[in-house]
KEZAVO-197841 format. One record per residue (C-alpha): residue in one letter; x, y, z. Coordinates in Angstrom, 1 decimal, decimal comma. Layout:
N
<atom type="A" px="X" py="Y" pz="Z"/>
...
//
This chain:
236
<atom type="M" px="0,0" py="0,0" pz="0,0"/>
<atom type="S" px="2,8" py="2,4" pz="0,8"/>
<atom type="D" px="4,4" py="1,9" pz="-2,6"/>
<atom type="R" px="1,1" py="2,4" pz="-4,5"/>
<atom type="D" px="0,1" py="5,6" pz="-2,8"/>
<atom type="P" px="3,0" py="7,7" pz="-4,0"/>
<atom type="Q" px="2,5" py="6,3" pz="-7,5"/>
<atom type="A" px="-1,2" py="7,1" pz="-7,5"/>
<atom type="S" px="-0,6" py="10,6" pz="-6,2"/>
<atom type="K" px="2,1" py="11,1" pz="-8,9"/>
<atom type="G" px="-0,3" py="9,9" pz="-11,6"/>
<atom type="R" px="-3,0" py="12,2" pz="-10,4"/>
<atom type="A" px="-0,5" py="15,1" pz="-10,4"/>
<atom type="M" px="0,6" py="14,3" pz="-14,0"/>
<atom type="L" px="-3,1" py="14,1" pz="-15,1"/>
<atom type="E" px="-3,8" py="17,5" pz="-13,5"/>
<atom type="N" px="-0,8" py="19,0" pz="-15,3"/>
<atom type="L" px="-2,0" py="17,6" pz="-18,6"/>
<atom type="K" px="-5,4" py="19,1" pz="-18,1"/>
<atom type="R" px="-3,8" py="22,4" pz="-17,3"/>
<atom type="I" px="-1,7" py="22,6" pz="-20,5"/>
<atom type="R" px="-4,1" py="21,0" pz="-23,0"/>
<atom type="Q" px="-5,6" py="24,3" pz="-24,1"/>
<atom type="P" px="-2,2" py="26,0" pz="-24,8"/>
<atom type="V" px="-1,0" py="22,9" pz="-26,6"/>
<atom type="T" px="-4,1" py="22,9" pz="-28,8"/>
<atom type="W" px="-3,6" py="26,6" pz="-29,7"/>
<atom type="A" px="0,0" py="25,8" pz="-30,5"/>
<atom type="V" px="-0,9" py="22,9" pz="-32,8"/>
<atom type="L" px="-3,5" py="25,0" pz="-34,5"/>
<atom type="A" px="-1,0" py="27,8" pz="-35,0"/>
<atom type="V" px="1,5" py="25,4" pz="-36,6"/>
<atom type="I" px="-1,2" py="24,1" pz="-39,0"/>
<atom type="C" px="-2,2" py="27,6" pz="-40,0"/>
<atom type="A" px="1,5" py="28,6" pz="-40,4"/>
<atom type="S" px="2,2" py="25,6" pz="-42,7"/>
<atom type="Q" px="-0,7" py="26,6" pz="-44,9"/>
<atom type="L" px="0,5" py="30,2" pz="-45,2"/>
<atom type="L" px="4,0" py="28,9" pz="-46,0"/>
<atom type="G" px="2,7" py="26,6" pz="-48,7"/>
<atom type="V" px="0,8" py="29,5" pz="-50,3"/>
<atom type="T" px="3,8" py="31,7" pz="-50,1"/>
<atom type="R" px="6,0" py="29,1" pz="-51,6"/>
<atom type="L" px="3,6" py="28,6" pz="-54,5"/>
<atom type="V" px="3,6" py="32,3" pz="-55,2"/>
<atom type="L" px="7,4" py="32,5" pz="-55,1"/>
<atom type="L" px="7,8" py="29,4" pz="-57,4"/>
<atom type="V" px="5,5" py="30,9" pz="-60,0"/>
<atom type="V" px="6,5" py="34,6" pz="-59,8"/>
<atom type="Q" px="10,2" py="34,6" pz="-59,0"/>
<atom type="Q" px="11,5" py="31,3" pz="-60,3"/>
<atom type="H" px="9,0" py="31,2" pz="-63,2"/>
<atom type="E" px="8,2" py="27,6" pz="-62,7"/>
<atom type="P" px="5,1" py="26,2" pz="-64,5"/>
<atom type="V" px="2,0" py="26,4" pz="-62,4"/>
<atom type="F" px="1,2" py="22,7" pz="-62,5"/>
<atom type="D" px="4,7" py="21,8" pz="-61,3"/>
<atom type="A" px="4,4" py="24,4" pz="-58,5"/>
<atom type="F" px="1,1" py="22,9" pz="-57,3"/>
<atom type="Q" px="2,6" py="19,4" pz="-57,5"/>
<atom type="G" px="5,5" py="20,6" pz="-55,4"/>
<atom type="I" px="3,5" py="22,0" pz="-52,5"/>
<atom type="G" px="0,6" py="19,5" pz="-52,5"/>
<atom type="Q" px="1,9" py="17,2" pz="-49,8"/>
<atom type="S" px="3,5" py="19,9" pz="-47,6"/>
<atom type="I" px="0,4" py="22,1" pz="-47,0"/>
<atom type="M" px="-0,9" py="20,3" pz="-44,0"/>
<atom type="S" px="0,4" py="17,3" pz="-42,0"/>
<atom type="L" px="-2,0" py="14,4" pz="-41,3"/>
<atom type="S" px="-0,3" py="13,7" pz="-37,9"/>
<atom type="L" px="-0,9" py="17,2" pz="-36,8"/>
<atom type="V" px="-4,5" py="17,1" pz="-37,9"/>
<atom type="I" px="-5,1" py="13,9" pz="-35,8"/>
<atom type="A" px="-3,4" py="15,4" pz="-32,8"/>
<atom type="L" px="-5,5" py="18,6" pz="-33,1"/>
<atom type="V" px="-8,8" py="16,6" pz="-33,2"/>
<atom type="G" px="-7,7" py="14,6" pz="-30,1"/>
<atom type="L" px="-6,8" py="17,8" pz="-28,2"/>
<atom type="V" px="-10,0" py="19,5" pz="-29,1"/>
<atom type="C" px="-12,0" py="16,5" pz="-27,8"/>
<atom type="A" px="-10,0" py="16,6" pz="-24,6"/>
<atom type="C" px="-10,8" py="20,3" pz="-24,2"/>
<atom type="L" px="-14,5" py="19,7" pz="-24,7"/>
<atom type="F" px="-15,3" py="16,5" pz="-22,9"/>
<atom type="V" px="-12,6" py="16,0" pz="-20,2"/>
<atom type="P" px="-13,7" py="17,7" pz="-17,0"/>
<atom type="P" px="-13,2" py="20,5" pz="-16,3"/>
<atom type="A" px="-13,9" py="21,8" pz="-19,8"/>
<atom type="A" px="-11,6" py="24,5" pz="-21,2"/>
<atom type="G" px="-12,9" py="28,0" pz="-21,3"/>
<atom type="N" px="-12,8" py="28,6" pz="-25,1"/>
<atom type="A" px="-13,4" py="24,9" pz="-26,1"/>
<atom type="V" px="-16,2" py="25,6" pz="-28,5"/>
<atom type="R" px="-14,4" py="28,5" pz="-30,2"/>
<atom type="L" px="-11,3" py="26,4" pz="-30,4"/>
<atom type="A" px="-13,1" py="23,6" pz="-32,0"/>
<atom type="K" px="-14,7" py="25,9" pz="-34,6"/>
<atom type="L" px="-11,4" py="27,5" pz="-35,5"/>
<atom type="S" px="-9,8" py="24,1" pz="-35,8"/>
<atom type="A" px="-12,6" py="22,8" pz="-38,1"/>
<atom type="W" px="-12,1" py="25,9" pz="-40,3"/>
<atom type="A" px="-8,4" py="25,5" pz="-40,4"/>
<atom type="I" px="-8,5" py="21,8" pz="-41,4"/>
<atom type="A" px="-11,3" py="22,4" pz="-44,0"/>
<atom type="I" px="-9,2" py="25,2" pz="-45,6"/>
<atom type="G" px="-6,1" py="23,1" pz="-45,7"/>
<atom type="T" px="-8,0" py="20,1" pz="-47,1"/>
<atom type="A" px="-9,4" py="22,3" pz="-49,9"/>
<atom type="L" px="-6,0" py="23,7" pz="-50,7"/>
<atom type="Q" px="-4,5" py="20,2" pz="-50,9"/>
<atom type="L" px="-7,3" py="19,0" pz="-53,1"/>
<atom type="V" px="-6,7" py="21,9" pz="-55,5"/>
<atom type="S" px="-3,0" py="21,2" pz="-55,5"/>
<atom type="L" px="-3,7" py="17,5" pz="-56,3"/>
<atom type="I" px="-5,9" py="18,3" pz="-59,2"/>
<atom type="M" px="-3,6" py="20,9" pz="-60,6"/>
<atom type="G" px="-0,5" py="18,7" pz="-60,1"/>
<atom type="L" px="-1,9" py="15,8" pz="-62,1"/>
<atom type="A" px="-1,2" py="17,7" pz="-65,3"/>
<atom type="A" px="2,5" py="17,7" pz="-64,5"/>
<atom type="T" px="2,7" py="13,9" pz="-64,2"/>
<atom type="A" px="4,1" py="12,3" pz="-67,4"/>
<atom type="N" px="2,9" py="8,7" pz="-67,3"/>
<atom type="A" px="-0,4" py="7,1" pz="-66,4"/>
<atom type="F" px="1,0" py="4,9" pz="-63,7"/>
<atom type="G" px="2,3" py="8,0" pz="-61,9"/>
<atom type="V" px="-1,1" py="9,7" pz="-62,2"/>
<atom type="I" px="-2,8" py="6,7" pz="-60,6"/>
<atom type="M" px="-0,4" py="6,4" pz="-57,7"/>
<atom type="E" px="-0,6" py="10,1" pz="-57,1"/>
<atom type="I" px="-4,4" py="10,1" pz="-57,1"/>
<atom type="L" px="-4,6" py="7,1" pz="-54,7"/>
<atom type="G" px="-2,1" py="8,5" pz="-52,3"/>
<atom type="G" px="-3,4" py="12,0" pz="-52,4"/>
<atom type="L" px="-7,0" py="11,1" pz="-52,2"/>
<atom type="L" px="-6,5" py="8,9" pz="-49,1"/>
<atom type="D" px="-4,7" py="11,7" pz="-47,3"/>
<atom type="I" px="-7,4" py="14,2" pz="-48,3"/>
<atom type="V" px="-10,3" py="11,9" pz="-47,3"/>
<atom type="L" px="-8,8" py="11,4" pz="-43,8"/>
<atom type="K" px="-8,4" py="15,2" pz="-43,3"/>
<atom type="A" px="-11,9" py="15,8" pz="-44,6"/>
<atom type="V" px="-13,3" py="13,3" pz="-42,1"/>
<atom type="A" px="-11,4" py="15,1" pz="-39,3"/>
<atom type="A" px="-12,9" py="18,4" pz="-40,3"/>
<atom type="G" px="-16,3" py="16,8" pz="-40,5"/>
<atom type="V" px="-15,9" py="15,4" pz="-37,0"/>
<atom type="L" px="-15,1" py="18,8" pz="-35,6"/>
<atom type="W" px="-18,0" py="20,4" pz="-37,3"/>
<atom type="V" px="-20,4" py="17,7" pz="-35,9"/>
<atom type="L" px="-19,0" py="18,3" pz="-32,4"/>
<atom type="V" px="-19,4" py="22,1" pz="-32,7"/>
<atom type="R" px="-23,0" py="21,8" pz="-33,9"/>
<atom type="G" px="-23,9" py="19,1" pz="-31,4"/>
<atom type="V" px="-22,6" py="21,1" pz="-28,4"/>
<atom type="R" px="-24,3" py="24,3" pz="-29,6"/>
<atom type="S" px="-27,7" py="22,6" pz="-30,2"/>
<atom type="G" px="-27,6" py="20,7" pz="-26,9"/>
<atom type="R" px="-27,4" py="17,2" pz="-28,4"/>
<atom type="L" px="-23,9" py="16,8" pz="-27,0"/>
<atom type="D" px="-23,1" py="17,7" pz="-23,4"/>
<atom type="M" px="-19,8" py="19,3" pz="-22,6"/>
<atom type="A" px="-17,9" py="18,5" pz="-19,5"/>
<atom type="P" px="-18,7" py="21,0" pz="-16,6"/>
<atom type="A" px="-16,4" py="24,0" pz="-16,5"/>
<atom type="V" px="-15,8" py="23,5" pz="-12,8"/>
<atom type="V" px="-15,6" py="20,1" pz="-11,1"/>
<atom type="E" px="-18,3" py="19,9" pz="-8,4"/>
<atom type="V" px="-17,0" py="19,0" pz="-5,0"/>
<atom type="T" px="-19,5" py="17,6" pz="-2,6"/>
<atom type="A" px="-19,0" py="19,0" pz="0,9"/>
<atom type="P" px="-19,0" py="16,5" pz="3,7"/>
<atom type="E" px="-22,2" py="16,4" pz="5,8"/>
<atom type="P" px="-21,8" py="18,0" pz="9,2"/>
<atom type="A" px="-21,7" py="15,6" pz="12,0"/>
<atom type="E" px="-24,7" py="15,6" pz="14,3"/>
<atom type="A" px="-24,1" py="17,2" pz="17,7"/>
<atom type="P" px="-24,6" py="14,8" pz="20,6"/>
<atom type="R" px="-27,9" py="15,2" pz="22,2"/>
<atom type="T" px="-27,7" py="16,2" pz="25,8"/>
<atom type="P" px="-30,5" py="15,1" pz="28,1"/>
<atom type="P" px="-32,7" py="17,9" pz="29,5"/>
<atom type="V" px="-31,9" py="19,2" pz="32,9"/>
<atom type="W" px="-35,5" py="18,8" pz="34,1"/>
<atom type="Q" px="-37,9" py="15,9" pz="33,5"/>
<atom type="P" px="-41,5" py="16,4" pz="32,5"/>
<atom type="E" px="-42,8" py="14,1" pz="35,2"/>
<atom type="Q" px="-40,9" py="16,1" pz="37,8"/>
<atom type="A" px="-42,0" py="19,5" pz="36,6"/>
<atom type="S" px="-45,7" py="18,6" pz="36,4"/>
<atom type="G" px="-48,1" py="18,9" pz="39,4"/>
<atom type="T" px="-47,8" py="20,8" pz="42,6"/>
<atom type="A" px="-46,2" py="20,2" pz="45,9"/>
<atom type="W" px="-46,6" py="21,3" pz="49,6"/>
<atom type="R" px="-44,0" py="21,4" pz="52,2"/>
<atom type="S" px="-46,1" py="19,2" pz="54,6"/>
<atom type="A" px="-49,2" py="17,0" pz="54,7"/>
<atom type="R" px="-50,7" py="19,5" pz="57,1"/>
<atom type="D" px="-50,5" py="22,3" pz="54,6"/>
<atom type="A" px="-52,0" py="20,1" pz="51,9"/>
<atom type="A" px="-54,9" py="19,1" pz="54,2"/>
<atom type="S" px="-55,6" py="22,6" pz="55,3"/>
<atom type="G" px="-56,0" py="23,8" pz="51,6"/>
<atom type="A" px="-53,0" py="26,2" pz="51,8"/>
<atom type="R" px="-51,4" py="27,4" pz="48,6"/>
<atom type="P" px="-48,7" py="25,1" pz="47,3"/>
<atom type="D" px="-45,2" py="26,4" pz="47,6"/>
<atom type="I" px="-43,4" py="27,2" pz="44,4"/>
<atom type="G" px="-40,0" py="26,2" pz="45,7"/>
<atom type="A" px="-41,2" py="23,0" pz="47,4"/>
<atom type="V" px="-39,4" py="19,8" pz="46,8"/>
<atom type="P" px="-41,2" py="17,3" pz="44,5"/>
<atom type="A" px="-42,7" py="14,3" pz="46,0"/>
<atom type="D" px="-40,1" py="11,9" pz="44,5"/>
<atom type="A" px="-37,3" py="14,0" pz="45,8"/>
<atom type="A" px="-39,0" py="14,4" pz="49,2"/>
<atom type="E" px="-39,0" py="10,6" pz="49,7"/>
<atom type="E" px="-35,3" py="10,6" pz="49,3"/>
<atom type="L" px="-34,7" py="13,3" pz="51,9"/>
<atom type="P" px="-34,2" py="12,2" pz="55,5"/>
<atom type="T" px="-37,4" py="12,6" pz="57,5"/>
<atom type="A" px="-37,2" py="14,3" pz="60,8"/>
<atom type="K" px="-38,3" py="12,3" pz="63,8"/>
<atom type="P" px="-41,6" py="13,4" pz="65,2"/>
<atom type="E" px="-41,5" py="15,2" pz="68,5"/>
<atom type="S" px="-42,6" py="13,2" pz="71,4"/>
<atom type="R" px="-45,8" py="14,7" pz="73,1"/>
<atom type="W" px="-45,0" py="13,1" pz="76,4"/>
<atom type="R" px="-44,5" py="15,7" pz="79,2"/>
<atom type="P" px="-43,6" py="15,1" pz="82,8"/>
<atom type="R" px="-46,7" py="15,6" pz="85,0"/>
<atom type="N" px="-46,4" py="17,6" pz="88,1"/>
<atom type="D" px="-47,4" py="15,6" pz="91,1"/>
<atom type="P" px="-48,9" py="17,7" pz="93,8"/>
<atom type="D" px="-48,1" py="15,2" pz="96,5"/>
<atom type="R" px="-44,4" py="15,6" pz="96,0"/>
//
């Protein structure tokens, strides 16, 4: 048990750290994907304008480098973690929408590059291989973009439930205070009491501070006074 407890606490600490950095990592992966698209478009313009390369050859050269499939898969996983792993990230829905737009734009650019680059392929076998390889990559990226759009629409329409933004912590129930017995008992407080039987028989008002009957039995009773008196003898 002593060896497992530190390992469990270390695992929980690592999980909390991963939850804390998942949103910055998602933004970073999204920024890398957008930057790769901008670099691809910039490279296409430079190849056509400065180096005077044929347009079809330029599209063929940038077709595979516009957006990486591994980064797309990682981005989808990170977005799902931000949405459905409690507590949900603050801008999870916005991040999912931007990621869907970025992947959709990159997929469209890659599809255009594939179609334009087919004209630069000389033989038919090369065209077939380029179509098969390029289409598989494009289909996977299109599926990733579609998954993100479905998640965004599902969360906004209420058909999909996001994780709560704050983890609910149930407070422990307060312990019941020990019940102390009452100082007075009802049977002792009810009724009236007189100081003596003579007062009760005479109809006198009961004394408020009189001792109850049960307590009076426990008190020591005084011995009655003897009524015998010595008689004066006149003959003595």
